[in-house]
N, C-alpha and C positions, 0 to 999 in steps of 0.2 A: 442613311438607313443602314443598320448592321443586321448580320444574321447570326443567331446563336446556332451552332451545329451541335445537335444531340448525338450521342453514341448510342445507338439502338440496335439490338439484334434483330435482323430482318429474316422472319421465318415465313412459313407457307402463308399466313394470313396477317403477318405483322409488317406494317409499312411505316414510312416516315412521311410526315407531311408538315406544312407550315401554317402558323397562325400569322396572316399577313398584316402588316401596319395598316391601320385605317380607322375612321370614326365608328363604323359598325363592324361586327364580325366576319371576317373574310378568312376562309380556310382553302388550302391547296394541298395537292398531292405532289410527291416526289417519287418518280420510278426510275431514277438514274441508275439504280442498281438492278440490272436485268440478270435473270438465272441463265446462268451460262446453259386327186384322181385326174390332175391337170399338170401340164409342164410349168413349173414355177417361173415366173417372170422376176427379172431384177427391178427394184423400186425405181419408180420414176422420180424426176426432180420434185414435182408438186407433192408427193408423198413425204418427202423429207424436209422441204422448206417450201412453203407455197406463199402466194400473192399476199395473204393475210398476215403472215409471219412478218413478211417485208414492210408492210404499211404499219403494222402495230409497232415494230421496233423502230420505224422512223419517227413515230410519235412519241416515243418515250423520253427522249432528252427535253421535251418542253412540257411534260405532263405537270409539272409543278407550277405551270402558269395558268392551269385550269382551276378555277375557284368557285367555291360555294358561299354566298353571303346571307346571313340572317338578320333581319330588319328589326326595326323597334315595334312593328305591328305583329311580330311572332311568324311571319312567313319567311321562307327562304326562296332565293332566286339563283338562277344559274344561267349564264350565258353560254349557250351550247355552240362549240366551234365546228359545227357540222350543219348541213342544211335539211330543214325538213321539207320533203316533196311528196308527202302523203304516206310514207313508209311507217309513220308512227313513232318516230324516234323521240320527239318531245314527250310523248307519254311515258316510253320506257325510260327515257332519262329522269323524268320526274319521279318515276317509281323507285329507282335507285337512290335518289337524293332522299326520299321519303323513308326508304328502309333503313339506311344507315343513320340518318339523323332523327329517326323516331318522331317523325312529323306526318300528320295526315296529308293525303296525297293533293287535297284541294289547297293546302297551304303552300305548296311549291309552285313557283313560276319560271317556267323555262322559256327563254328567249333565244334568238339566234345572234350570235356574235358578229360584230363588224369585221371586215378584214383585219387581221392582227399579224403583221409580218413577222413578229418575234416568235410566233408559233412555227415558223418555217414549214415542216412537212404535216404539221398536226391540225391542219384545216382543210383536208381534203375530203370530200364526201364521195366515197366510190368503193367498188369492190366487195360490197356487203360488209364493210369494215367497222362502220361506226360502233356498233355495240361491243364488238371485240375489243377494239382499241381503247375506248372510253370506259368500259365496265369497271376496271380497277381504279383509274384516276379519280373518276366521279365518286365511287364509294369512299376512297381514302379521304378526299377533300370534305365530305359530308361527315365522316367518322371524326375528322380533325376538328370540325366545327362543333360537333357534339362533345368531345372531349373539353374543349374550351369553355362550352357552356357549364359543364359539369365543374370544372375547376372554379368558375366565377360563382357558382351556385354554392359550392362548398365554403367559400369565403363568407358569403353573405348569410349562409344558414348555420355557419359554425359547425360544419361536420366535415367527413372525409369524403372524397370522390367515390371510394369504394362502397360507402354506406348509401349514396344516392341513386335514384333511378329516374331516368329520362324516359318519358313515353308520351305520346300524343301531343307534343310541343310544350310539356312541362317537366320540370324537374322537381322531384319529391324527396324529402327526408323521412327516414322511418317514423318520426312522430307526426307525420301528416302535413307539416308545414310544406309549401311548395312555391315556387317561382316560375312563371311563364318564359318562355324563349324571348319574348319581346322585352320583358323586363331585365333579362340578362344580356341581351345583345350588346349594349354600350359597354357594360362591364367586362364583357368577354373579349371585346376588341383589344388590339395589341398596338402600342406605340412602335414597336420594333417587329421586325420578322424573326419569329423564332420557331425552331424545329420541335415538333411534337410526335411522339410515338403512339400509334393507335393499332388496335387489333379489330380486324374486320369480321363481321357475322359469319358464322358457318352457314351453309345453306339451310341446314337443319332448323335454323332460328328464324329463317324468313317468315315475315307476315305479309309484305306486299309482293316482293318478287315471286313470280310464279303463278300468281292468282290472275284471272282474266279480268282486265280492267278496260272500260270505254275509253277512247280517245279524249285527251284533256280538251282538244279543240272541237269536239263533236258538236256541241251546241252552236258554236259559232259558225260551223260550216253550214249546218242545216237551216240556220236562221239567216244566212247571208251576210253575216257580220266579219267574217274571216277576211283578212286584208291580203290581197296579192298585189303584185307590182302595179298592175292597171287599175287597182282601187285607191291607191294613195293619192292623196292631195296634197300636193307640194306647191308653195306659193309661186304662182307665175309660170308653173309647168303645163303648157297646153298640149293637147292630142297632136301627135305626129306620126306620119306613116311614110314609106318609102315606096316609089315607082321603081320596079326592078326590070332587068333585061329580060328579052323573050328566049335567051339561051342561059344555060346554066353558068353562073359567074361571070356573065357579061358585064361591061362597064359603060357608064354614062359618056358620052362625048359633048352633046350639047342639048339643052332644052329650047326647042324652037319657038315655043308660045309662052315663054314665062311670063309677059305682061299680061296676057289673058288669064293665065292661071291665077296670079296675085290678085286680079280683079274679082275672082270668084267670091261669093259669100262666104264670110268667116276666115278666109285664107289671110295668115299673117306674114308667112316667110316661105321661100323656096331655097333650097341650097342643093348643089352637087356635091357628093360624097363618092368615094370609090366604090360603093355598094349599089348606088342609084340615085335618084332625085327625091330628096326629102322635102315634104311639105309639112308645115305646121299651121293648124287651124283651130277654131273654137271648139269644134266637136270632131269626132272620128268619121262621122257621116260626111262632113265637108272635106275631110281629108281623103275619103274614098273617091267623092265627086272630083276633086281636083286631079287625083292619080289618073282616073279614066279619062280626063280631058287633056292629059299631057302628050305633047307630040315630041319624043326624044330620038335623037340619033344615037345609036348604040354600037360599041365594039363588041364583036361576038366573043362568047367564053370559049374555053379551052376545048370543050367537046362538041362545039356546034356541027351541026350536021350528022352526029353519030347517033346510033340506036342500040338497044340491047345487044343485037346480034354482033356488033362491032365490039363491044366490050367483052362479050364471051369469046370472041375469036382471039383477042388480045390475051385474055386470062389463060386460054389453051395455050398460046404460044409461050407464056411465061412458065408453065408447068415444067418442073424438073422431073427427069426419068426416075421412077422408083428403083431402088437396089434390085439387082438381079439376084434371083434366088437359084440354088443349086439345082441342076437338072436331076431330078429323082422320080423314077417311075413309080415310086410307092406312095408318093405323096399327091394330093390334090390341091389345086390352087382356085380360090374363090375370088372374084373381083367385083367391085361396085364403083360407080362413078356418078356423082350426085352434085347438080347445079343449084345454087341458092341465088335468087334475084335480089336486087336492091329492095330494102324495106325502110320505111320512114321511122324517124326517131322522134316525130312530133308528139308533144304532150297536148292534153285537152286545154291546159293553162298555156296559151300561145306565148311566144317569146316576146317578152316586154321589158323596159327598163325606163328609169327616169334619170336625167342627167342635168346638172346644172354646172356648166363650165364658164366661169367669168372671173376676171380680175386675178388671174394666175392660180386660181384654185379650181378643183372639180369635186363635185359631190355626186355619188351614183347611189341609186336604190335599184336592186334587182335580185332575182333568184340566182344565186351562184353557188356552185359546189366546189369551186376553186377561186375563192375571192382574193386570196394573196396574189396569185398570177393575175388576176383581172386588174387588180389595183396597180400592179407593177407594170403590166403591159399597157394599160391606159394611160399611165404617166408617160411611159416611153414614147407613145404615139401622139400625146399631145404636147410633148416637149416639156413636161413637168417633172418635178422631183416626186417620189412615191410619197413623201410626206405631205405633199400638197393635194392629194388626192384621198378622199374618204369614201369608202365603200360600205354601204349599208346592206346587209343580206336580208332578203325577204323571202317569206315562205313561198313555195310554189305548189301549184296543184297537180304536179306530176313531172317526172324528169327522165326515169329509165336510161341515165347516162347523158342525156341531152344537155342539162346545165353543168356539165364538166367544163363545157365551153362557155364563152360569155360573149358571143357574137352580138347579142342585142344590146349589152352594156357598152361594149366599145363602140358599136355603131351610133348608140345614143350620145355618147360623149363627143364623138367626132361632128355629128349634127349640131349639138349644143354650141360647140366651139365655133362652128362655121356661121351659125346664127347670132352668136352672142347672147342667147337666151336661153332659159330652161325648158326643157322638152319632155313630154310623156310619150315615149315611143311605143307602139304596139305593131307587132308584125300581124299581117292578114293570115288567116289560116291557109290561104293559097301560097303565101310566102313560106310559111313552115314546111308545107309538103314538097314545095318546088326548090327551095334553096336551102332548106334547113339541113340538119345532119342525118345521114342515113346509117343503116347497117350495111356494110359493102357488099356487093356481088362477090361470090366466092364459088370455087369447085373444092370438092372433097372426094379424093379418090382412096379406095380402101382395098387392100389386098391380104388375104389371109391364107395360110397353108395349115393342112391338116392331115393327119395319117392315124390309123389306128384308133379312131375316136378321141384323138388329142390334137389341140391347136398348137402348132409348132411356132407359128409367127404371125404377127399381126402389125401391118405397116399401114399408116394414114399419112396421106399427103395432102395439106390444105393450102389451097392457092388463092388469094384474095386481092381485090382492090384494096389499097392502103387503108388501115385504120388509123385514124389521127390520134395521137398521143401527145399534141403540142401544147396540152395544158401542163404537161410534166407532172411532177408529184405535188403540185399546189404552189410552187413558187418559180420565179423567173429563171434561176440558174439551170434547173431541170428542163424547163420549158425551152430554154435557149439550146439546149443539149439535144433536145428532141427535134430541133429545127436545122440541125446542121445540113449542110448541102447535099443534094443528090439523094434524098430521102435516108442517107445512113443514119442520122440520129434517131429518126422516127422508127427505121426498122429495128434498131437495136432495142427500143422501148417495146415494140410490137413482140419481137422474139423472146424478150424476157417476160412480158405478161403471158404469152402463149405457154412457155415452158413451166411457168409458177401456177397456171391454172388448169392445164389439160392432163388428164389422167385416165388410163384405162384400168379400171380396178379388177381385172380378170387375171386369172394365171394363164397367159396366152403365149408362153415361151417367150421369143424375142419380139418385144414391143418397141416400135418406133414411131414417132409422130413429129412430122415436120411442117414448118410454115414458110411459105414464100408470099411476099406482098409486092405488088406493083401498082403503078398507076395512081399519082397523088393529085389528080384533077378534080376529085370530087369532094364534097363537104361530107366526111364520115365522122364517126365517133364511136365511143364505147357503149352501144346501145346494149339494153339490159342482158346481162350475163356474157357479154363480149363474144368470144369466140365459141363458148360452149354449146349453144343451141345447135348451130350447124355441125360441128364436129361431133357431139354426141348423137344427133339425128342419124348422121352417116354411119358412126360406129355402131349404133344398136340396131340398124337396118342389117349391117354385116352380121351381127351376133344372131339374128333371126336367119340369116342365109345359112351361116355355119350350123345351126341347131338343124335346119331342114337338110343340109348336106349329109349330116351324121345321124338323121333319123331320129332326133330327140325333140321332146317338147321344149319349146323356147323358155318358159320358166325354170324347168328342172335343168336345162343345159346352163342358163345363167347361175343358178344356184350352186351347181356343181363346181362352177369355175371361179366364183368370187373369192378373193381372198381377204375380204374385210367383213368381220362380223356385223358391224353396224350396217353396211349395205344390204348384207343378206337378211337382217332382220326386217328392213323397210321393204324389201322385196317380198318376204314371206307374208307380211301384214297386207300388202294390197292384193296379193294373190288369194289370200284367205278371205278377206271382206269382199272383194270383187268376184269371188267364185270363179277363179281362173279355170278355164277348160269346160265350162258349161256349154251345153248344146245350143248354137244360135242359127237363125235362119240364113240361107244363102244370100249373100250380098251384104252381110252384116259380119263384124268379127271383133275379137278382142285384141289389144296390143298392150304390152308391157314393156318397161324400160326402167333403168336406173341412171343415177348421176351421183357423183361424189366431188364436192367442192366446198370451199368456205368453211372447213372444219366440220362439215355435216355430210349427211347422206339423206337421198331422197329416192323414192320409187314412185312409179305412176302405172295404174292400169286404166285403160279406157276402152269403151265400146263404141263403135262407128257403124252408122247406116249408110250404106252406098247404094242402096236399092233405087230404081228409076223414080218410084212414088215420092222419094226423098229429094234426090238430086234433080229431079225436073220440075220442083216447085217454083211458081212464080212468086218472086220476092219483090215488093214494093220498093223501089229505089235501092235495091240491093242485088245480091248474086245468089243463085242457088248452089247446089253441090252437096257433097257429103255432110252430115251432121254427127258430131260426138254426142252420144245420148247419155254416157255415164263415165264419170270419172272418180277414181278412188285414188287418193295422194297420201303417202306417209312420209313424214320429215323428221329427221333426227338432227337437232342443231345443239345438242348438249343441253346446258342449262337454258332454260327458257326465262326469259323477263316477263313477258306478257303474251301467254297462249292466245289469248283473243286477236292481239295483233298479228301474230304469227300466222294464224289460221286465214286471216284476212289478206295477207301478203301471199299466201300460196294461192288463194282464190284468183288474185290479180295475175300471178304468174301462170296459172292454168289456162287463163283467156289469152295471154300472150302466146303461150305455145300453140294453142289452137290457131290462132291468127297466123303464126308463122307457117304452120304446116298447111293450111286451107286456103286463107282468103286474103292476106294484106301484103301487098307489095308495090312497087313503083316501076312504071313503064317509061323507058327512055326512048324518046322519039325526036329526031331533028334537033338533038343537043338539049333537050329539057325533058322534065319528068312531066307526065300527062296528068297525074293526079293533082287535085288543087283543093283539098279539104277534106272533112271526115264523111261527105256523102259520096265520094268515089274513091276514097282510101278505105277499103274494106276490112277495118278491124272487126274482131269477133262481136257480132251483134246479138241482139236478144232471141233472134230465131235460130241461131246456131250455137247458143250457149248451152250447155249440157243441162237438162232437167234434173239430173241426179249427180250431185257432187258431194263427196265426203272426204274430209281433210283430217288426217291422224296426226297428232303431235305425239311422237314416241317419247315414253318416259326414259330418263337418262339419270346417272349418278354422278355425271360430271359436274365439276364445280365452275366451269368456264363456258360461256355462250358461244355459239358459232355464228357464222353469218346467214342471214335469211332474206335480204332485199331481192335477190335475184334467183334463189334456189328453186322456185317453182317452174322455171321456164324451160330448161333443157330436158329434164324427164318427160315432161308433158309433150313437148314437140317430138321428141323421140318415139313416145307410146303412140301418139296419133299417127306418125309416119308409118310405124310398124302394123298398126291395125288396118291402116288403108291398103297397105301392100298384101296383108292376108286376106282383106275382103274382096279385092280385086283380082288377086293372083298375080301381081306383078308390081316390082319395085318401080317407083316414079323416077323419072330422069331429073325432075326439077321440082323446086318447092318456092312458093306455095303452089298448090294445085291449080288455083285459078288463074295464074299467070299464062295467059294464052290469047290467041287471036281467034276471032274477032273480040275486040274489047266488049266488056259488059257494061260500059257506060259512055256517055258522050263527053269527050274531053272539053273543058273550059277554055276559051282563047288566051292566048298569051299576050295579046295585044288588044285591049289594055289588059295588064297583068292580074288584075283582080275583078271579081265579078261584082255586079250591082248589089248593093244591099237589098234584101226583100222588103218589098212594101206592104205584103200582106203575109204576115207570119202564120196566120190561121191556116193558110194552105199547106203549110209544111207540118202541121201538127196531125197526129194519128187520132 
């Protein structure tokens, strides 16, 4: 194969792409040429260069390997090297292709790419970066495809490219003659890879991008035809589950009644692996029965016997002293100390994977946000070469950072190798809650100094159980770097992510934010928005404290000290629409907060009801407590591809923020978490979902999109925290508010590790 390199002047919307050799038209992008009243604060690292800058630049060198293909039926296909987990990126991606290719949206097919090691850092789904990093490469590839179709049509119609018009999947000449994309697909294909110069549309020319579109997979989702990992039918892959230890990360020593278990109805295989005792059977119900019948000798996990209070004590011991401030009688110091308990990162679509490891090869099907790392790590663990492992990425029904890790896929591969048969592994919901990934326990201490109506210094020290970044940047080299001894590698990743995401967008004089991480014994991960919800909640609570100390209105105080016009605009919008400052009954209050991250700005106003009639309600199979009754949320992410999808993402983030503030956490007792499914892990339920929610997508003249997948969480959490503190007249010492004794639920046993399946589902219905 040869490549004809074209000399093209690269301008603001002019790019180089390639028509890739093939039987039908395949077009790719090449982005290898990258364009080089308050006390003012100095810019923070995230203001100058943030995590999205880093992730986007890491993806650029392999952007030309992302291709759009036009088929003989006139449709276009694109294998997206990211994972769809409900955030709607297959829809927004199809919109980008349809826009530049001038094709109806229903003629664009977006699938998920298998693990492609040649993409290196360009197949990691995280950091709200998908749309930012793929926005231009996808458009360039689609534009290259359109240019090739025009060139093929010009030859067949005997006209010039300049005289032809591509629209709706058809190329038309001035005299009315036309050819469909399907008729041109073969002729437009190239036997050699050649460079093509294209001009992208100006946003003012968009017909698809910026319009609200329903999800391309909506019909499949509501009719039950959408395929997740546990829905796939792979020849010979039978249901498989794992019996797990009664303490976190305990390991099996011996199954004492193996013969009895193997004799149970439907059971075909039993195997010990490092995470537990696996059983394969004809149905998942038979797997559950077998697990409940097992008698296993276990080695305790690393936190056996410990409880929340022990981890809190260890965190406090790890806290470093905050810098001493000058002793000045003219200044006042305000301090705040908030504890955040463990929270589950389980998704409604439980951790699942299919694996077939036989004859020196492995094939995996799973929902994976870092499929290259998964492929390389699985090969390493199985003693295979990476090219002997095929990893298929399957859509997931949720992630929130959970699927950056491939625990289920790796475990399935090990089980399949041990049994010598294909397996369809499904984690029980109790597994997800008890041994799945969590948002780590953390403390956030904030100190601010003010004098004469001005904030002179703002310090925030965040101390946390380790956040695991051992997935690296999506491939094995950085994954191994993150796994260097004594936590040094992972700590380096954590510090980098913290510095490139955390920002205090106020003129507060000398601003310092620090991170200390300790304790790698827990299964943690980059739960939605990573550090920002906790850091922002503590920070915005301090902003309210400062406003009160200086006898200023919280909204006006924020507005006067913000140094970013986009943040100020979203703050003004929610204050106006939410009628900030309106008179409210005692025991209720408003809260307001802002957040700046992922090239965007967000603000949230909430109203909360903490009156006894609300907090004392008897909730069936749930918990009482305060209720957020109103939310007004404004988001500015620059150019918006699909406003409808963006609004839906913010609604999900709002519910996440409410859960973090009020209800959802994990209780550690005797070395294990007590929660064991969604009936006692109290995510935001219908009873405490706000009856009034308004999401405002701010207009923008930006030509570039920002990130949105996580943007709704931090500002909401902070606003709810501030509203609660104002309603009760006291800043909480910890979050979520319901994390207290006595427990509001009866814990399920850990032996056996999963509950019996219900035999009468009607009793569980409302």
